[in-house]
Biopython code that builds the backbone (N, CA, C, O; Angstrom):
import numpy as np
from Bio.PDB.StructureBuilder import StructureBuilder

atoms = [
    (1, "MET", "N", (112.822, 146.669, 82.978)),
    (1, "MET", "CA", (113.676, 146.510, 81.813)),
    (1, "MET", "C", (115.127, 146.453, 82.286)),
    (1, "MET", "O", (115.609, 147.368, 82.953)),
    (2, "ILE", "N", (115.804, 145.387, 81.940)),
    (2, "ILE", "CA", (117.224, 145.257, 82.245)),
    (2, "ILE", "C", (118.002, 145.848, 81.065)),
    (2, "ILE", "O", (117.792, 145.459, 79.915)),
    (3, "VAL", "N", (118.894, 146.783, 81.361)),
    (3, "VAL", "CA", (119.719, 147.407, 80.325)),
    (3, "VAL", "C", (121.175, 147.181, 80.705)),
    (3, "VAL", "O", (121.623, 147.611, 81.768)),
    (4, "VAL", "N", (121.909, 146.503, 79.829)),
    (4, "VAL", "CA", (123.318, 146.206, 80.103)),
    (4, "VAL", "C", (124.179, 146.566, 78.897)),
    (4, "VAL", "O", (123.701, 146.633, 77.765)),
    (5, "THR", "N", (125.451, 146.793, 79.169)),
    (5, "THR", "CA", (126.398, 147.089, 78.093)),
    (5, "THR", "C", (127.119, 145.821, 77.632)),
    (5, "THR", "O", (127.986, 145.872, 76.759)),
    (6, "THR", "N", (126.758, 144.703, 78.218)),
    (6, "THR", "CA", (127.390, 143.431, 77.890)),
    (6, "THR", "C", (126.506, 142.619, 76.954)),
    (6, "THR", "O", (125.351, 142.965, 76.706)),
    (7, "GLU", "N", (127.078, 141.523, 76.435)),
    (7, "GLU", "CA", (126.353, 140.666, 75.506)),
    (7, "GLU", "C", (125.388, 139.723, 76.229)),
    (7, "GLU", "O", (124.413, 139.253, 75.643)),
    (8, "ASN", "N", (125.667, 139.454, 77.496)),
    (8, "ASN", "CA", (124.850, 138.534, 78.294)),
    (8, "ASN", "C", (124.531, 139.153, 79.644)),
    (8, "ASN", "O", (125.212, 140.070, 80.102)),
    (9, "VAL", "N", (123.487, 138.636, 80.270)),
    (9, "VAL", "CA", (123.124, 139.053, 81.619)),
    (9, "VAL", "C", (123.425, 137.878, 82.541)),
    (9, "VAL", "O", (122.894, 136.785, 82.349)),
    (10, "THR", "N", (124.264, 138.097, 83.528)),
    (10, "THR", "CA", (124.646, 137.034, 84.450)),
    (10, "THR", "C", (123.412, 136.394, 85.078)),
    (10, "THR", "O", (122.520, 137.088, 85.567)),
    (11, "GLY", "N", (123.373, 135.062, 85.059)),
    (11, "GLY", "CA", (122.262, 134.330, 85.661)),
    (11, "GLY", "C", (121.029, 134.240, 84.775)),
    (11, "GLY", "O", (119.986, 133.758, 85.217)),
    (12, "HIS", "N", (121.133, 134.693, 83.542)),
    (12, "HIS", "CA", (120.004, 134.658, 82.604)),
    (12, "HIS", "C", (120.455, 134.045, 81.284)),
    (12, "HIS", "O", (121.641, 134.032, 80.956)),
    (13, "ARG", "N", (119.487, 133.543, 80.542)),
    (13, "ARG", "CA", (119.773, 133.079, 79.189)),
    (13, "ARG", "C", (118.906, 133.867, 78.230)),
    (13, "ARG", "O", (117.795, 134.276, 78.567)),
    (14, "THR", "N", (119.426, 134.076, 77.033)),
    (14, "THR", "CA", (118.685, 134.816, 76.019)),
    (14, "THR", "C", (117.753, 133.853, 75.305)),
    (14, "THR", "O", (118.190, 132.855, 74.732)),
    (15, "VAL", "N", (116.464, 134.163, 75.348)),
    (15, "VAL", "CA", (115.447, 133.334, 74.709)),
    (15, "VAL", "C", (115.272, 133.730, 73.247)),
    (15, "VAL", "O", (115.136, 132.877, 72.371)),
    (16, "ARG", "N", (115.278, 135.054, 72.996)),
    (16, "ARG", "CA", (115.028, 135.533, 71.635)),
    (16, "ARG", "C", (115.647, 136.931, 71.462)),
    (16, "ARG", "O", (115.508, 137.794, 72.328)),
    (17, "MET", "N", (116.315, 137.130, 70.355)),
    (17, "MET", "CA", (116.823, 138.457, 69.981)),
    (17, "MET", "C", (115.763, 139.101, 69.094)),
    (17, "MET", "O", (115.304, 138.492, 68.128)),
    (18, "LEU", "N", (115.377, 140.318, 69.418)),
    (18, "LEU", "CA", (114.319, 140.990, 68.664)),
    (18, "LEU", "C", (114.844, 142.019, 67.675)),
    (18, "LEU", "O", (114.094, 142.496, 66.824)),
    (19, "GLY", "N", (116.106, 142.362, 67.775)),
    (19, "GLY", "CA", (116.691, 143.300, 66.823)),
    (19, "GLY", "C", (117.134, 144.600, 67.462)),
    (19, "GLY", "O", (117.034, 144.796, 68.673)),
    (20, "GLN", "N", (117.624, 145.477, 66.610)),
    (20, "GLN", "CA", (118.149, 146.758, 67.055)),
    (20, "GLN", "C", (117.037, 147.661, 67.561)),
    (20, "GLN", "O", (115.942, 147.697, 66.999)),
    (21, "CYS", "N", (117.332, 148.384, 68.622)),
    (21, "CYS", "CA", (116.406, 149.398, 69.123)),
    (21, "CYS", "C", (117.228, 150.646, 69.446)),
    (21, "CYS", "O", (118.435, 150.558, 69.674)),
    (22, "PHE", "N", (116.579, 151.792, 69.466)),
    (22, "PHE", "CA", (117.309, 153.027, 69.685)),
    (22, "PHE", "C", (116.407, 154.098, 70.260)),
    (22, "PHE", "O", (115.182, 153.987, 70.221)),
    (23, "GLY", "N", (117.020, 155.124, 70.789)),
    (23, "GLY", "CA", (116.351, 156.327, 71.252)),
    (23, "GLY", "C", (117.196, 157.514, 70.833)),
    (23, "GLY", "O", (118.398, 157.539, 71.096)),
    (24, "VAL", "N", (116.590, 158.496, 70.189)),
    (24, "VAL", "CA", (117.315, 159.646, 69.655)),
    (24, "VAL", "C", (116.770, 160.930, 70.270)),
    (24, "VAL", "O", (115.560, 161.097, 70.422)),
    (25, "VAL", "N", (117.688, 161.838, 70.622)),
    (25, "VAL", "CA", (117.316, 163.158, 71.116)),
    (25, "VAL", "C", (118.229, 164.176, 70.442)),
    (25, "VAL", "O", (119.440, 163.971, 70.359)),
    (26, "VAL", "N", (117.650, 165.268, 69.965)),
    (26, "VAL", "CA", (118.431, 166.375, 69.420)),
    (26, "VAL", "C", (118.120, 167.585, 70.294)),
    (26, "VAL", "O", (116.958, 167.941, 70.493)),
    (27, "ARG", "N", (119.163, 168.202, 70.807)),
    (27, "ARG", "CA", (118.994, 169.334, 71.722)),
    (27, "ARG", "C", (119.787, 170.535, 71.249)),
    (27, "ARG", "O", (120.811, 170.404, 70.578)),
    (28, "SER", "N", (119.294, 171.705, 71.610)),
    (28, "SER", "CA", (120.000, 172.945, 71.332)),
    (28, "SER", "C", (119.849, 173.856, 72.543)),
    (28, "SER", "O", (118.767, 173.952, 73.122)),
    (29, "ARG", "N", (120.915, 174.514, 72.919)),
    (29, "ARG", "CA", (120.837, 175.512, 73.992)),
    (29, "ARG", "C", (120.202, 176.759, 73.411)),
    (29, "ARG", "O", (120.368, 177.056, 72.228)),
    (30, "GLY", "N", (119.493, 177.469, 74.223)),
    (30, "GLY", "CA", (118.923, 178.741, 73.790)),
    (30, "GLY", "C", (120.012, 179.783, 73.621)),
    (30, "GLY", "O", (121.165, 179.548, 73.981)),
    (31, "LEU", "N", (119.653, 180.918, 73.082)),
    (31, "LEU", "CA", (120.615, 182.000, 72.839)),
    (31, "LEU", "C", (121.316, 182.414, 74.127)),
    (31, "LEU", "O", (122.529, 182.623, 74.136)),
    (32, "GLY", "N", (120.559, 182.534, 75.211)),
    (32, "GLY", "CA", (121.157, 182.927, 76.495)),
    (32, "GLY", "C", (122.156, 181.893, 76.988)),
    (32, "GLY", "O", (123.233, 182.248, 77.467)),
    (33, "GLY", "N", (121.803, 180.605, 76.875)),
    (33, "GLY", "CA", (122.706, 179.535, 77.307)),
    (33, "GLY", "C", (123.966, 179.492, 76.472)),
    (33, "GLY", "O", (125.057, 179.276, 77.000)),
    (34, "ASN", "N", (123.825, 179.698, 75.156)),
    (34, "ASN", "CA", (125.000, 179.716, 74.277)),
    (34, "ASN", "C", (125.912, 180.899, 74.597)),
    (34, "ASN", "O", (127.136, 180.768, 74.575)),
    (35, "LEU", "N", (125.319, 182.045, 74.892)),
    (35, "LEU", "CA", (126.109, 183.231, 75.217)),
    (35, "LEU", "C", (126.877, 183.014, 76.514)),
    (35, "LEU", "O", (128.072, 183.303, 76.583)),
    (36, "LEU", "N", (126.202, 182.510, 77.537)),
    (36, "LEU", "CA", (126.857, 182.253, 78.820)),
    (36, "LEU", "C", (127.960, 181.208, 78.660)),
    (36, "LEU", "O", (129.049, 181.366, 79.212)),
    (37, "ALA", "N", (127.685, 180.148, 77.910)),
    (37, "ALA", "CA", (128.692, 179.105, 77.678)),
    (37, "ALA", "C", (129.894, 179.676, 76.924)),
    (37, "ALA", "O", (131.033, 179.311, 77.214)),
    (38, "SER", "N", (129.653, 180.564, 75.966)),
    (38, "SER", "CA", (130.759, 181.191, 75.214)),
    (38, "SER", "C", (131.639, 182.015, 76.137)),
    (38, "SER", "O", (132.864, 181.993, 76.021)),
    (39, "LEU", "N", (131.018, 182.733, 77.044)),
    (39, "LEU", "CA", (131.799, 183.530, 77.999)),
    (39, "LEU", "C", (132.626, 182.631, 78.914)),
    (39, "LEU", "O", (133.780, 182.941, 79.208)),
    (40, "ARG", "N", (132.043, 181.517, 79.366)),
    (40, "ARG", "CA", (132.776, 180.593, 80.236)),
    (40, "ARG", "C", (133.945, 179.954, 79.489)),
    (40, "ARG", "O", (134.990, 179.688, 80.083)),
    (41, "SER", "N", (133.773, 179.707, 78.193)),
    (41, "SER", "CA", (134.838, 179.044, 77.444)),
    (41, "SER", "C", (136.077, 179.928, 77.315)),
    (41, "SER", "O", (137.167, 179.417, 77.057)),
    (42, "ILE", "N", (135.935, 181.225, 77.486)),
    (42, "ILE", "CA", (137.073, 182.138, 77.405)),
    (42, "ILE", "C", (138.051, 181.873, 78.555)),
    (42, "ILE", "O", (139.266, 181.891, 78.357)),
    (43, "VAL", "N", (137.517, 181.628, 79.754)),
    (43, "VAL", "CA", (138.378, 181.408, 80.920)),
    (43, "VAL", "C", (138.738, 179.940, 81.099)),
    (43, "VAL", "O", (139.618, 179.613, 81.895)),
    (44, "GLY", "N", (138.073, 179.055, 80.374)),
    (44, "GLY", "CA", (138.380, 177.622, 80.460)),
    (44, "GLY", "C", (137.599, 176.931, 81.572)),
    (44, "GLY", "O", (136.888, 177.576, 82.342)),
    (45, "GLY", "N", (137.742, 175.618, 81.643)),
    (45, "GLY", "CA", (137.047, 174.831, 82.644)),
    (45, "GLY", "C", (135.753, 174.238, 82.110)),
    (45, "GLY", "O", (135.411, 174.392, 80.938)),
    (46, "GLU", "N", (135.048, 173.559, 82.996)),
    (46, "GLU", "CA", (133.795, 172.904, 82.619)),
    (46, "GLU", "C", (132.720, 173.935, 82.305)),
    (46, "GLU", "O", (132.601, 174.954, 82.985)),
    (47, "ILE", "N", (131.948, 173.658, 81.279)),
    (47, "ILE", "CA", (130.825, 174.516, 80.913)),
    (47, "ILE", "C", (129.558, 173.818, 81.408)),
    (47, "ILE", "O", (128.998, 172.956, 80.732)),
    (48, "HIS", "N", (129.128, 174.210, 82.595)),
    (48, "HIS", "CA", (128.036, 173.525, 83.292)),
    (48, "HIS", "C", (126.739, 173.506, 82.493)),
    (48, "HIS", "O", (125.984, 172.537, 82.566)),
    (49, "GLU", "N", (126.471, 174.568, 81.727)),
    (49, "GLU", "CA", (125.226, 174.621, 80.947)),
    (49, "GLU", "C", (125.170, 173.483, 79.931)),
    (49, "GLU", "O", (124.125, 172.857, 79.752)),
    (50, "TYR", "N", (126.287, 173.218, 79.271)),
    (50, "TYR", "CA", (126.312, 172.139, 78.285)),
    (50, "TYR", "C", (126.340, 170.771, 78.959)),
    (50, "TYR", "O", (125.721, 169.827, 78.469)),
    (51, "THR", "N", (127.048, 170.657, 80.070)),
    (51, "THR", "CA", (127.088, 169.387, 80.794)),
    (51, "THR", "C", (125.687, 168.987, 81.225)),
    (51, "THR", "O", (125.288, 167.836, 81.043)),
    (52, "GLN", "N", (124.939, 169.917, 81.792)),
    (52, "GLN", "CA", (123.571, 169.637, 82.232)),
    (52, "GLN", "C", (122.686, 169.255, 81.048)),
    (52, "GLN", "O", (121.898, 168.314, 81.139)),
    (53, "MET", "N", (122.815, 169.986, 79.934)),
    (53, "MET", "CA", (122.007, 169.694, 78.759)),
    (53, "MET", "C", (122.290, 168.281, 78.243)),
    (53, "MET", "O", (121.362, 167.543, 77.914)),
    (54, "LEU", "N", (123.568, 167.904, 78.172)),
    (54, "LEU", "CA", (123.920, 166.586, 77.643)),
    (54, "LEU", "C", (123.526, 165.461, 78.596)),
    (54, "LEU", "O", (123.133, 164.386, 78.143)),
    (55, "GLU", "N", (123.622, 165.687, 79.908)),
    (55, "GLU", "CA", (123.160, 164.675, 80.869)),
    (55, "GLU", "C", (121.659, 164.424, 80.720)),
    (55, "GLU", "O", (121.212, 163.277, 80.717)),
    (56, "GLU", "N", (120.893, 165.499, 80.596)),
    (56, "GLU", "CA", (119.450, 165.363, 80.397)),
    (56, "GLU", "C", (119.143, 164.669, 79.073)),
    (56, "GLU", "O", (118.246, 163.828, 79.006)),
    (57, "ALA", "N", (119.877, 165.013, 78.029)),
    (57, "ALA", "CA", (119.656, 164.400, 76.718)),
    (57, "ALA", "C", (119.953, 162.902, 76.762)),
    (57, "ALA", "O", (119.239, 162.117, 76.139)),
    (58, "ARG", "N", (120.988, 162.497, 77.482)),
    (58, "ARG", "CA", (121.305, 161.064, 77.613)),
    (58, "ARG", "C", (120.180, 160.329, 78.331)),
    (58, "ARG", "O", (119.793, 159.232, 77.930)),
    (59, "ARG", "N", (119.653, 160.941, 79.399)),
    (59, "ARG", "CA", (118.538, 160.309, 80.124)),
    (59, "ARG", "C", (117.315, 160.169, 79.230)),
    (59, "ARG", "O", (116.651, 159.133, 79.241)),
    (60, "HIS", "N", (117.015, 161.207, 78.456)),
    (60, "HIS", "CA", (115.853, 161.145, 77.559)),
    (60, "HIS", "C", (116.069, 160.111, 76.455)),
    (60, "HIS", "O", (115.139, 159.387, 76.099)),
    (61, "ALA", "N", (117.277, 160.032, 75.913)),
    (61, "ALA", "CA", (117.575, 159.035, 74.876)),
    (61, "ALA", "C", (117.424, 157.624, 75.445)),
    (61, "ALA", "O", (116.889, 156.741, 74.775)),
    (62, "LEU", "N", (117.894, 157.408, 76.682)),
    (62, "LEU", "CA", (117.751, 156.104, 77.322)),
    (62, "LEU", "C", (116.283, 155.768, 77.570)),
    (62, "LEU", "O", (115.871, 154.625, 77.372)),
    (63, "ASP", "N", (115.494, 156.747, 77.999)),
    (63, "ASP", "CA", (114.050, 156.533, 78.188)),
    (63, "ASP", "C", (113.390, 156.136, 76.874)),
    (63, "ASP", "O", (112.547, 155.239, 76.853)),
    (64, "ARG", "N", (113.760, 156.788, 75.786)),
    (64, "ARG", "CA", (113.184, 156.464, 74.474)),
    (64, "ARG", "C", (113.644, 155.085, 73.993)),
    (64, "ARG", "O", (112.884, 154.362, 73.349)),
    (65, "LEU", "N", (114.883, 154.729, 74.307)),
    (65, "LEU", "CA", (115.392, 153.396, 73.982)),
    (65, "LEU", "C", (114.557, 152.331, 74.691)),
    (65, "LEU", "O", (114.133, 151.358, 74.067)),
    (66, "VAL", "N", (114.321, 152.509, 75.977)),
    (66, "VAL", "CA", (113.527, 151.548, 76.754)),
    (66, "VAL", "C", (112.110, 151.466, 76.202)),
    (66, "VAL", "O", (111.554, 150.373, 76.086)),
    (67, "HIS", "N", (111.521, 152.604, 75.861)),
    (67, "HIS", "CA", (110.166, 152.609, 75.288)),
    (67, "HIS", "C", (110.130, 151.834, 73.974)),
    (67, "HIS", "O", (109.214, 151.046, 73.738)),
    (68, "ASN", "N", (111.130, 152.058, 73.119)),
    (68, "ASN", "CA", (111.226, 151.369, 71.829)),
    (68, "ASN", "C", (111.336, 149.860, 72.043)),
    (68, "ASN", "O", (110.628, 149.087, 71.397)),
    (69, "ALA", "N", (112.223, 149.439, 72.948)),
    (69, "ALA", "CA", (112.415, 148.008, 73.210)),
    (69, "ALA", "C", (111.157, 147.376, 73.806)),
    (69, "ALA", "O", (110.803, 146.249, 73.461)),
    (70, "THR", "N", (110.495, 148.093, 74.686)),
    (70, "THR", "CA", (109.253, 147.593, 75.284)),
    (70, "THR", "C", (108.187, 147.374, 74.216)),
    (70, "THR", "O", (107.470, 146.374, 74.242)),
    (71, "SER", "N", (108.086, 148.316, 73.276)),
    (71, "SER", "CA", (107.087, 148.177, 72.207)),
    (71, "SER", "C", (107.404, 147.003, 71.282)),
    (71, "SER", "O", (106.521, 146.500, 70.588)),
    (72, "MET", "N", (108.668, 146.567, 71.275)),
    (72, "MET", "CA", (109.067, 145.408, 70.473)),
    (72, "MET", "C", (108.811, 144.093, 71.220)),
    (72, "MET", "O", (108.951, 143.014, 70.644)),
    (73, "GLY", "N", (108.436, 144.183, 72.506)),
    (73, "GLY", "CA", (108.192, 142.988, 73.302)),
    (73, "GLY", "C", (109.392, 142.514, 74.102)),
    (73, "GLY", "O", (109.397, 141.388, 74.598)),
    (74, "ALA", "N", (110.401, 143.348, 74.235)),
    (74, "ALA", "CA", (111.624, 142.965, 74.951)),
    (74, "ALA", "C", (111.479, 143.181, 76.457)),
    (74, "ALA", "O", (110.683, 144.003, 76.912)),
    (75, "ASN", "N", (112.259, 142.429, 77.209)),
    (75, "ASN", "CA", (112.378, 142.687, 78.646)),
    (75, "ASN", "C", (113.830, 143.016, 79.013)),
    (75, "ASN", "O", (114.164, 143.174, 80.187)),
    (76, "ALA", "N", (114.691, 143.118, 77.985)),
    (76, "ALA", "CA", (116.093, 143.478, 78.208)),
    (76, "ALA", "C", (116.666, 144.154, 76.970)),
    (76, "ALA", "O", (116.205, 143.947, 75.847)),
    (77, "ILE", "N", (117.690, 144.973, 77.215)),
    (77, "ILE", "CA", (118.456, 145.580, 76.134)),
    (77, "ILE", "C", (119.904, 145.193, 76.373)),
    (77, "ILE", "O", (120.479, 145.505, 77.416)),
    (78, "LEU", "N", (120.486, 144.510, 75.396)),
    (78, "LEU", "CA", (121.864, 144.046, 75.488)),
    (78, "LEU", "C", (122.768, 144.960, 74.672)),
    (78, "LEU", "O", (122.321, 145.586, 73.711)),
    (79, "MET", "N", (124.037, 145.036, 75.053)),
    (79, "MET", "CA", (125.044, 145.802, 74.301)),
    (79, "MET", "C", (124.646, 147.268, 74.109)),
    (79, "MET", "O", (124.853, 147.833, 73.035)),
    (80, "MET", "N", (124.077, 147.881, 75.144)),
    (80, "MET", "CA", (123.642, 149.273, 75.051)),
    (80, "MET", "C", (124.855, 150.191, 74.932)),
    (80, "MET", "O", (125.867, 150.007, 75.608)),
    (81, "ARG", "N", (124.725, 151.184, 74.052)),
    (81, "ARG", "CA", (125.778, 152.172, 73.827)),
    (81, "ARG", "C", (125.142, 153.548, 73.639)),
    (81, "ARG", "O", (123.962, 153.670, 73.309)),
    (82, "PHE", "N", (125.960, 154.579, 73.859)),
    (82, "PHE", "CA", (125.584, 155.946, 73.525)),
    (82, "PHE", "C", (126.481, 156.418, 72.395)),
    (82, "PHE", "O", (127.636, 156.005, 72.294)),
    (83, "ASP", "N", (125.947, 157.280, 71.548)),
    (83, "ASP", "CA", (126.735, 157.942, 70.526)),
    (83, "ASP", "C", (126.250, 159.383, 70.473)),
    (83, "ASP", "O", (125.107, 159.671, 70.825)),
    (84, "SER", "N", (127.109, 160.276, 70.039)),
    (84, "SER", "CA", (126.695, 161.675, 69.940)),
    (84, "SER", "C", (127.347, 162.323, 68.724)),
    (84, "SER", "O", (128.380, 161.872, 68.228)),
    (85, "ALA", "N", (126.721, 163.374, 68.273)),
    (85, "ALA", "CA", (127.242, 164.122, 67.136)),
    (85, "ALA", "C", (126.728, 165.551, 67.226)),
    (85, "ALA", "O", (125.716, 165.821, 67.874)),
    (86, "GLU", "N", (127.431, 166.452, 66.575)),
    (86, "GLU", "CA", (126.979, 167.830, 66.486)),
    (86, "GLU", "C", (126.227, 168.021, 65.181)),
    (86, "GLU", "O", (126.598, 167.466, 64.147)),
    (87, "ILE", "N", (125.172, 168.808, 65.243)),
    (87, "ILE", "CA", (124.428, 169.190, 64.051)),
    (87, "ILE", "C", (124.541, 170.710, 63.980)),
    (87, "ILE", "O", (123.981, 171.422, 64.813)),
    (88, "GLY", "N", (125.251, 171.186, 63.006)),
    (88, "GLY", "CA", (125.520, 172.617, 62.964)),
    (88, "GLY", "C", (126.418, 172.996, 64.134)),
    (88, "GLY", "O", (127.181, 172.169, 64.634)),
    (89, "GLN", "N", (126.326, 174.245, 64.566)),
    (89, "GLN", "CA", (127.157, 174.698, 65.681)),
    (89, "GLN", "C", (126.381, 174.815, 66.977)),
    (89, "GLN", "O", (126.965, 175.115, 68.019)),
    (90, "THR", "N", (125.070, 174.584, 66.936)),
    (90, "THR", "CA", (124.281, 174.828, 68.142)),
    (90, "THR", "C", (123.487, 173.619, 68.621)),
    (90, "THR", "O", (122.848, 173.691, 69.671)),
    (91, "MET", "N", (123.508, 172.510, 67.884)),
    (91, "MET", "CA", (122.689, 171.361, 68.261)),
    (91, "MET", "C", (123.545, 170.121, 68.477)),
    (91, "MET", "O", (124.578, 169.932, 67.833)),
    (92, "SER", "N", (123.088, 169.286, 69.398)),
    (92, "SER", "CA", (123.751, 168.013, 69.665)),
    (92, "SER", "C", (122.736, 166.891, 69.535)),
    (92, "SER", "O", (121.602, 167.000, 70.001)),
    (93, "GLU", "N", (123.163, 165.812, 68.892)),
    (93, "GLU", "CA", (122.331, 164.615, 68.768)),
    (93, "GLU", "C", (122.911, 163.560, 69.705)),
    (93, "GLU", "O", (124.113, 163.295, 69.689)),
    (94, "ILE", "N", (122.053, 162.967, 70.513)),
    (94, "ILE", "CA", (122.450, 161.873, 71.402)),
    (94, "ILE", "C", (121.618, 160.660, 71.009)),
    (94, "ILE", "O", (120.392, 160.740, 70.929)),
    (95, "VAL", "N", (122.290, 159.532, 70.764)),
    (95, "VAL", "CA", (121.609, 158.290, 70.405)),
    (95, "VAL", "C", (121.982, 157.225, 71.427)),
    (95, "VAL", "O", (123.160, 157.008, 71.711)),
    (96, "ALA", "N", (120.975, 156.567, 71.975)),
    (96, "ALA", "CA", (121.183, 155.384, 72.806)),
    (96, "ALA", "C", (120.697, 154.207, 71.973)),
    (96, "ALA", "O", (119.588, 154.243, 71.439)),
    (97, "TYR", "N", (121.519, 153.156, 71.854)),
    (97, "TYR", "CA", (121.108, 152.028, 71.029)),
    (97, "TYR", "C", (121.597, 150.720, 71.630)),
    (97, "TYR", "O", (122.527, 150.694, 72.436)),
    (98, "GLY", "N", (120.955, 149.643, 71.221)),
    (98, "GLY", "CA", (121.330, 148.323, 71.702)),
    (98, "GLY", "C", (120.494, 147.270, 70.996)),
    (98, "GLY", "O", (119.836, 147.541, 69.991)),
    (99, "THR", "N", (120.536, 146.063, 71.542)),
    (99, "THR", "CA", (119.779, 144.944, 70.970)),
    (99, "THR", "C", (118.644, 144.587, 71.924)),
    (99, "THR", "O", (118.877, 144.249, 73.085)),
    (100, "ALA", "N", (117.416, 144.666, 71.423)),
    (100, "ALA", "CA", (116.245, 144.281, 72.207)),
    (100, "ALA", "C", (116.211, 142.759, 72.286)),
    (100, "ALA", "O", (116.409, 142.072, 71.283)),
    (101, "ALA", "N", (115.963, 142.242, 73.475)),
    (101, "ALA", "CA", (115.974, 140.793, 73.663)),
    (101, "ALA", "C", (114.957, 140.374, 74.714)),
    (101, "ALA", "O", (114.521, 141.170, 75.546)),
    (102, "VAL", "N", (114.597, 139.105, 74.650)),
    (102, "VAL", "CA", (113.789, 138.485, 75.704)),
    (102, "VAL", "C", (114.730, 137.524, 76.441)),
    (102, "VAL", "O", (115.329, 136.626, 75.848)),
    (103, "ILE", "N", (114.836, 137.747, 77.745)),
    (103, "ILE", "CA", (115.697, 136.889, 78.557)),
    (103, "ILE", "C", (114.880, 136.265, 79.670)),
    (103, "ILE", "O", (113.785, 136.727, 79.991)),
    (104, "GLU", "N", (115.429, 135.203, 80.257)),
    (104, "GLU", "CA", (114.783, 134.565, 81.406)),
    (104, "GLU", "C", (115.873, 134.036, 82.334)),
    (104, "GLU", "O", (116.996, 133.788, 81.896)),
    (105, "PRO", "N", (115.545, 133.862, 83.615)),
    (105, "PRO", "CA", (116.548, 133.321, 84.537)),
    (105, "PRO", "C", (117.032, 131.951, 84.063)),
    (105, "PRO", "O", (116.249, 131.128, 83.589)),
    (106, "ALA", "N", (118.328, 131.729, 84.201)),
    (106, "ALA", "CA", (118.901, 130.435, 83.822)),
    (106, "ALA", "C", (118.467, 129.377, 84.826)),
    (106, "ALA", "O", (118.355, 129.652, 86.021)),
    (107, "PRO", "N", (118.219, 128.151, 84.330)),
    (107, "PRO", "CA", (117.793, 127.079, 85.247)),
    (107, "PRO", "C", (118.911, 126.666, 86.195)),
    (107, "PRO", "O", (118.718, 125.780, 87.028)),
]
sb = StructureBuilder()
sb.init_structure("model")
sb.init_model(0)
sb.init_chain("A")
sb.init_seg("    ")
for serial, (resi, resn, name, xyz) in enumerate(atoms, 1):
    if name == "N":
        sb.init_residue(resn, " ", resi, " ")
    sb.init_atom(name, np.array(xyz, "f"), 0.0, 1.0, " ", f" {name:<3s}", serial, name[0])
structure = sb.get_structure()
């Protein structure tokens, strides 16, 4: 699966656009992780517990995006983007989205 943030893939032509596809993940740190992160926020700097959680969530959202596009019959995802939001004070939503497409090498 080719995943790009651009509208086109160099050296390929778009045969068919299949529509929007996405992958969604909602994550929450456990009580211990939230407590440790709260203590770290007092002194400032990067909060590694949240950074690790969000990196993993992005990977899972991208995996779900690829699965969604594959089930639609795509071999590429164009204009891929990430978006995120907070749900309450303890949860984060990560969305990976793009356009599922069928592409082929340009003649």
